[in-house]
Every structure is written in C-alpha cells, then in structure tokens.
C-alpha positions in Angstrom: -12.5 124.2 -52.0 -11.4 122.9 -48.6 -14.6 122.4 -46.7 -15.3 123.4 -43.1 -16.5 119.9 -42.4 -16.1 117.2 -45.1 -18.9 114.7 -44.4 -18.1 112.5 -47.4 -14.6 111.8 -45.9 -16.1 111.3 -42.5 -18.6 108.7 -43.8 -15.9 106.9 -45.8 -13.9 106.5 -42.6 -16.6 104.4 -40.9 -18.6 103.2 -43.9 -18.2 99.4 -43.3 -19.5 99.5 -39.7 -22.3 101.9 -40.7 -23.4 99.9 -43.7 -23.5 96.7 -41.6 -25.6 98.5 -38.9 -28.0 99.8 -41.6 -28.4 96.4 -43.2 -29.1 94.8 -39.9 -32.0 97.2 -39.3 -33.3 96.7 -42.9 -33.3 92.9 -42.3 -35.0 93.2 -38.9 -38.2 94.8 -40.2 -38.4 97.0 -37.1 -37.9 100.7 -37.9 -39.3 102.9 -35.2 -38.7 102.7 -31.4 -37.1 99.3 -31.7 -34.1 97.6 -30.0 -31.4 99.9 -31.5 -33.1 103.0 -30.0 -33.2 101.3 -26.6 -29.6 100.1 -26.8 -28.4 103.5 -28.0 -30.2 105.2 -25.2 -28.6 103.0 -22.6 -25.1 103.3 -24.2 -25.3 107.1 -24.6 -26.6 107.6 -21.0 -23.7 105.6 -19.8 -21.3 107.6 -21.9 -22.7 110.8 -20.4 -22.7 109.5 -16.9 -26.4 109.9 -16.3 -29.2 107.5 -15.6 -31.5 108.1 -18.6 -31.4 109.1 -22.3 -34.5 109.6 -24.4 -34.0 109.7 -28.2 -36.0 112.2 -30.2 -36.3 113.5 -33.7 -33.8 116.3 -33.7 -31.9 118.7 -31.4 -34.5 121.4 -31.5 -37.2 119.0 -30.4 -34.8 117.9 -27.7 -34.7 121.4 -26.2 -38.5 121.9 -26.5 -39.4 118.5 -25.0 -36.8 118.9 -22.2 -38.4 122.2 -21.2 -41.9 120.8 -21.4 -40.9 117.7 -19.3 -39.4 120.0 -16.7 -42.7 121.9 -16.5 -41.9 125.2 -18.3 -45.0 127.0 -19.5 -46.1 130.2 -21.2 -45.0 133.3 -19.3 -42.0 131.7 -17.6 -38.8 133.7 -17.8 -35.7 131.8 -18.9 -32.1 133.1 -18.8 -29.8 132.3 -21.8 -27.2 133.7 -24.1 -27.9 135.5 -27.3 -24.9 134.3 -29.4 -25.9 130.7 -30.1 -27.9 130.8 -33.3 -31.4 131.4 -32.0 -32.2 127.7 -31.5 -33.1 127.8 -27.8 -34.6 131.3 -28.1 -36.9 130.1 -30.9 -38.0 127.2 -28.8 -38.8 129.5 -25.8 -40.8 131.8 -28.0 -42.7 128.9 -29.4 -43.6 127.8 -25.9 -44.7 131.3 -24.9 -41.8 131.6 -22.5 -39.9 134.9 -22.1 -36.2 134.9 -23.1 -34.0 136.9 -20.7 -30.6 137.4 -22.3 -27.4 137.7 -20.4 -24.1 138.8 -22.0 -21.3 136.2 -22.4 -17.7 136.1 -21.1 -15.4 137.8 -23.6 -12.7 135.1 -23.2 -14.8 131.9 -23.5 -17.9 133.4 -25.3 -20.0 131.4 -22.8 -22.4 132.2 -20.1 -20.8 132.1 -16.7 -22.1 132.1 -13.1 -20.9 135.7 -12.6 -23.0 137.0 -15.5 -26.0 135.0 -14.4 -25.8 136.1 -10.8 -25.6 139.7 -11.9 -29.0 139.6 -13.6 -31.6 141.6 -11.7 -34.4 139.3 -12.6 -35.7 137.5 -9.5 -38.7 135.7 -11.2 -36.5 133.6 -13.5 -37.7 130.0 -13.7 -34.8 128.3 -15.6 -31.5 128.7 -17.3 -30.3 127.3 -20.6 -26.6 127.1 -21.0 -25.1 126.4 -24.4 -21.7 124.7 -24.6 -20.7 126.8 -27.7 -18.3 125.6 -30.3 -17.5 122.5 -28.3 -16.3 124.3 -25.1 -18.0 123.5 -21.8 -19.2 126.2 -19.6 -18.1 126.2 -15.9 -21.1 124.0 -15.0 -20.0 123.3 -11.5 -20.3 127.0 -10.7 -23.5 127.5 -12.8 -25.2 124.5 -11.2 -24.4 125.7 -7.7 -25.9 129.1 -8.5 -29.0 127.5 -10.0 -29.5 125.4 -6.8 -29.1 128.5 -4.7 -31.6 130.5 -6.8 -34.0 127.6 -7.3 -33.6 127.8 -11.1 -34.1 124.8 -13.3 -31.0 124.1 -15.4 -30.9 122.8 -19.0 -27.6 122.2 -20.8 -27.6 122.6 -24.6 -24.9 120.1 -25.6 -25.5 120.1 -29.4 -21.9 121.1 -30.0 -20.2 119.4 -27.1 -20.6 115.6 -27.4 -17.8 114.1 -25.2 -16.6 117.3 -23.6 -15.7 116.8 -19.9 -15.0 119.2 -17.0 -14.3 118.6 -13.3 -14.4 114.9 -14.0 -17.9 115.0 -15.5 -19.3 114.9 -19.0 -21.3 117.5 -20.8 -24.9 116.7 -20.0 -24.4 115.5 -16.5 -24.8 118.7 -14.6 -28.3 119.9 -15.6 -31.8 118.9 -14.7 -31.9 117.9 -18.3 -29.4 118.2 -21.2 -30.1 118.2 -24.9 -28.1 116.8 -27.9 -28.4 117.1 -31.6 -27.1 114.3 -33.9 -27.2 116.4 -37.1 -24.6 115.0 -39.5 -22.1 117.8 -38.8 -22.0 117.2 -35.1 -19.1 115.5 -33.3 -21.4 112.5 -33.1 -23.6 112.7 -36.2 -26.2 110.6 -37.7 -27.0 110.3 -41.5 -30.0 112.6 -41.1 -31.7 114.3 -38.2 -31.7 112.9 -34.6 -31.5 114.2 -31.1 -31.7 113.1 -27.5 -32.4 114.4 -24.0 -30.3 113.0 -21.0 -31.3 113.4 -17.4 -30.7 111.9 -14.0 -34.4 112.1 -13.2 -36.6 109.1 -13.7 -39.7 111.3 -13.6 -38.3 113.6 -16.3 -37.3 110.7 -18.5 -40.8 109.2 -18.1 -42.4 112.5 -19.2 -40.1 112.7 -22.1 -41.0 109.3 -23.4 -44.6 110.3 -23.3 -44.0 113.7 -25.0 -42.0 112.2 -27.9 -45.0 110.0 -28.9 -48.1 112.1 -28.8 -48.3 112.0 -25.0 -49.3 108.3 -25.1 -48.9 106.1 -22.0 -50.4 103.3 -24.1 -51.4 103.3 -27.8 -54.0 105.9 -28.7 -54.5 107.1 -25.1 -53.1 110.6 -24.6 -52.1 110.9 -20.9 -49.9 114.0 -21.2 -50.6 117.2 -23.1 -48.0 118.9 -25.3 -46.8 115.7 -27.0 -45.8 115.3 -30.6 -44.3 112.8 -33.0 -40.5 113.2 -32.4 -38.9 109.8 -32.4 -35.3 108.8 -33.0 -35.7 106.1 -35.7 -34.0 102.7 -35.7 -31.7 103.5 -38.7 -30.3 106.6 -37.1 -29.9 104.9 -33.7 -28.1 102.0 -35.3 -25.7 104.4 -37.1 -25.1 106.3 -33.9 -24.3 103.1 -32.0 -21.8 102.2 -34.7 -20.1 105.6 -34.4 -20.2 106.1 -30.6 -17.0 104.0 -29.9 -15.0 106.3 -32.1 -16.2 109.6 -30.6 -13.4 110.1 -28.1 -10.8 109.4 -30.9 -12.5 111.9 -33.2 -12.5 114.5 -30.5 -8.8 113.9 -29.8 -8.1 114.5 -33.5 -10.2 117.7 -33.4 -8.2 119.0 -30.4 -4.9 118.1 -32.3 -6.1 120.2 -35.2 -7.0 123.1 -32.9 -3.6 122.9 -31.3 -1.9 123.0 -34.7 -3.8 126.1 -35.6 -2.8 127.7 -32.3 0.9 127.0 -32.8 0.9 128.1 -36.4 -1.3 131.2 -36.7 0.7 134.2 -35.8 -1.2 137.0 -37.6 -1.6 139.7 -35.0 -5.0 140.7 -36.5 -6.4 137.3 -35.6 -7.4 136.2 -32.1 -7.4 132.5 -31.4 -9.6 130.6 -29.0 -7.8 129.7 -25.8 -6.4 126.2 -25.3 -8.5 123.6 -23.7 -8.1 120.0 -22.5 -11.1 117.7 -22.2 -13.5 120.6 -21.8 -13.0 121.6 -25.4 -13.9 119.1 -28.2 -13.3 121.6 -31.1 -16.7 121.2 -32.7 -15.9 124.4 -34.5 -12.6 126.3 -34.5 -13.7 129.9 -34.3 -11.2 132.8 -34.5 -11.9 136.5 -34.2 -10.7 138.9 -36.9 -11.1 142.6 -37.7 -12.4 143.1 -40.4 -13.8 139.6 -40.4 -15.4 139.7 -43.8 -12.0 140.6 -45.3 -10.4 137.5 -43.9 -13.4 135.4 -45.1 -13.0 136.7 -48.7 -9.2 136.2 -48.6 -9.7 132.6 -47.6 -12.3 132.0 -50.3 -9.8 133.3 -52.8 -7.3 130.7 -51.6 -9.8 127.9 -52.0 -10.7 127.6 -48.2 -14.2 127.7 -46.9 -15.0 129.7 -43.8 -18.3 130.5 -42.1 -19.8 132.7 -39.4 -21.3 131.1 -36.3 -23.3 133.3 -35.7 -23.7 136.7 -37.5 -26.9 138.0 -35.8 -27.4 137.9 -32.0 -30.8 136.6 -31.0 -32.0 139.9 -29.6 -31.2 141.5 -33.0 -33.0 138.9 -35.2 -35.5 140.7 -37.5 -38.4 138.6 -36.3 -38.0 139.7 -32.6 -35.8 142.7 -32.6 -38.7 145.0 -31.8 -39.2 143.2 -28.5 -35.7 144.2 -27.2 -35.1 147.7 -28.5 -33.2 148.9 -25.5 -31.3 145.7 -24.7 -27.5 146.1 -25.0 -25.2 143.1 -24.9 -21.9 144.6 -25.9 -19.7 141.5 -25.8 -22.3 139.4 -27.7 -22.8 142.2 -30.3 -19.0 142.7 -30.8 -18.4 138.9 -31.2 -21.1 138.7 -33.9 -19.0 141.1 -36.1 -15.7 139.3 -35.5 -16.1 135.5 -35.3 -15.1 133.3 -38.2 -15.1 129.5 -38.4 -12.1 127.7 -40.0 -12.1 124.2 -41.3 -11.9 121.5 -38.6 -13.0 117.9 -38.9 -11.4 114.6 -37.8 -10.3 113.5 -41.3 -8.5 116.8 -42.0 -4.9 116.3 -42.9 -2.0 118.1 -41.2 -1.0 119.5 -44.5 -4.5 120.9 -45.0 -4.3 122.6 -41.5 -0.9 124.0 -42.5 -2.5 125.3 -45.8 -5.1 127.2 -43.8 -2.5 128.5 -41.3 -0.4 129.9 -44.2 -3.4 131.5 -45.8 -4.4 133.2 -42.5 -0.9 134.4 -41.9 -0.7 135.9 -45.4 -3.9 137.9 -44.8 -3.4 141.7 -44.5 -6.4 143.5 -43.0 -7.9 146.2 -45.1 
C-alpha cells in the first residue's frame, strides 16, 4: 500500500545526521531544557523571522499556552474556522473560552479578512487563523483587520512550516504563532514537540514560565496556569539536524503537487489551486463527489487516502448541542468532499504518476 506519508523513508533520508544528534545528547547527560533547546529556539525564531521561539511539549499545548500568555481567559470570544480538526476549538473549550465560528473561503478553504469582517460579533477578543494543508492565509489583510478591530491574532502554523507570503514567513504576522513538530509535519521530530513564536519579549517571557509550572525560579510559582510542557533535548537536537533541509523538502512537496495538477484530468475531481511559496503542500487535498467512492477505488489500487477532516467542529458530537442553529455551508460541504492523496518529500515521480493514473481511471458512482 502506498502510504500518504512514509515516515520510514523520510527517516532513512536523514538518519546519519539524526543519529549523530541523538548520540551527542545521550553523551551530554543533559536531557531537559538544555543547550539544544536553546539553540533550536534561536535557529527557528530566525527561520521564521521573529524575535522569540519557546519550545513546548506538542502543538496543542502550543495553542493553549500561546492563548494563556496573551491573556485569554474564560468567557472570552474567539473567532476561528470549523474545518481544521477541532484542535484549536478543543483548546478554547478547555480554557472556558467561547468559539465563534466563521465560514471559510470556497477556493482556499481558509479564513479570510472578508469573512472575519462580516461577523456581527463586536465583543470578540481574539482570532485564531489556521494555515490549512500548508497554504497560508492572507495574513497581511487579516492582521490589518485585527489591528483595526483591536483583536489579538494567533496563527496556527502546524501545517505550514516554511510557507511564505508577502515576503514574510508563516508565524511572523500574529501576536503569537504556534507550531507542531509531530512526525508527519513538514518539520517533524521523532515524537511529540511544539513551539510558540512571537515578536513580543513579554509574551515569550510568560510562555517560558507557563511551560514549566509557572516557575520564575525553581519551586516558586509566579504565574498561574502553568504546566509541564517542555520540548526535550532529544527532540530539539533532531529538529536542529532537520531544519536545514526544510526548504528543500518543501520544494519537493510543491513539485509533487504540481505533478498532480498537471496529470489529474478527471472532471469529477477538483484540485487545489497552484501556489508558490505560500503553499508548502503539507497535504495534497482534492475534492471529489462522491468522495468515499474515490477513497475506496484508491484503496483497491493499493493507494492510501484519508479525510482531513470529516466532521466540522460545530458538528462534533461532544459539542454539537451548543450550535444547533449554526450553518456554515462551505465548511459543511467541504467535509463531505475533501480527500487527501499521498504527498511526502521522498515520494518518487513514478509513484505520483501511479496515483494520477488511478484517479483518472475512477468513475464516480
């Protein structure tokens, strides 16, 4: 079965450097909040074009701690999309915040400034924008709107490491931006890991306290709401070893996406639009009707496919009773049509062509 993302192949491609980095940590005897974490934070902040990076335990913690560091609290209303897997929504509910869902653009599947500006809610405190599937939202316009409205802005960059738009990197527009380094990400660790980047020294200082119990110094809790969420030395060393290859991996992902676009001609399949640096092809997601028929057809041809994401946040069983009258027609339509095809840097051209041929042979029924 051709995988959506072959992590074994990916690891083999950088195994020598990663093994050396791991061995150096093992030899050092320093495994938590050591020099590799500090160096990775500096290197990744520089890569994103921001002043500060704070490593944390995973991407979900990154969202929570970013919101806490910015002062969000129970009862605050936060605008976001409902088509991004429930991750940010789950964090908001855990904080006692109120998610306010806006529909996404049909073409990009992202929040845009027009949709945000149209919301009638005047007591919104913040906006979370997810760069879905590796495509950057129009952050220049969104950031301008947030400044006008006095809204805090958080970028969820878990799928957009290295994406750039208007000469700036994903993560450099918001008051804070969050990253996941889960192994499947464009920059992935060999386990969980995450980070928050920000241009604010005050926000970064609060994040460093929050990731370690709220301590300013050992055993003295200065800031409430803290937890144990630290990027460990092993994962930081692995990420440092991989970071120099990120742009090259992203270029290969874009090349695969371009090959799909040139080759897939089945009229029942809609392709994501072309993108330059603002699209790093974390996932190659098509739209098909009926979607499940195409998924089953590909499985029969030995090709894995998945759905990102099948249930919009406002229709999730755990919270659907809170939004009985909310209609997000674009979001709901997308949930029934999107299908993710294999796309990873080590994928061969002939494997891409195999997927293309299988998609083109599919006859909707």
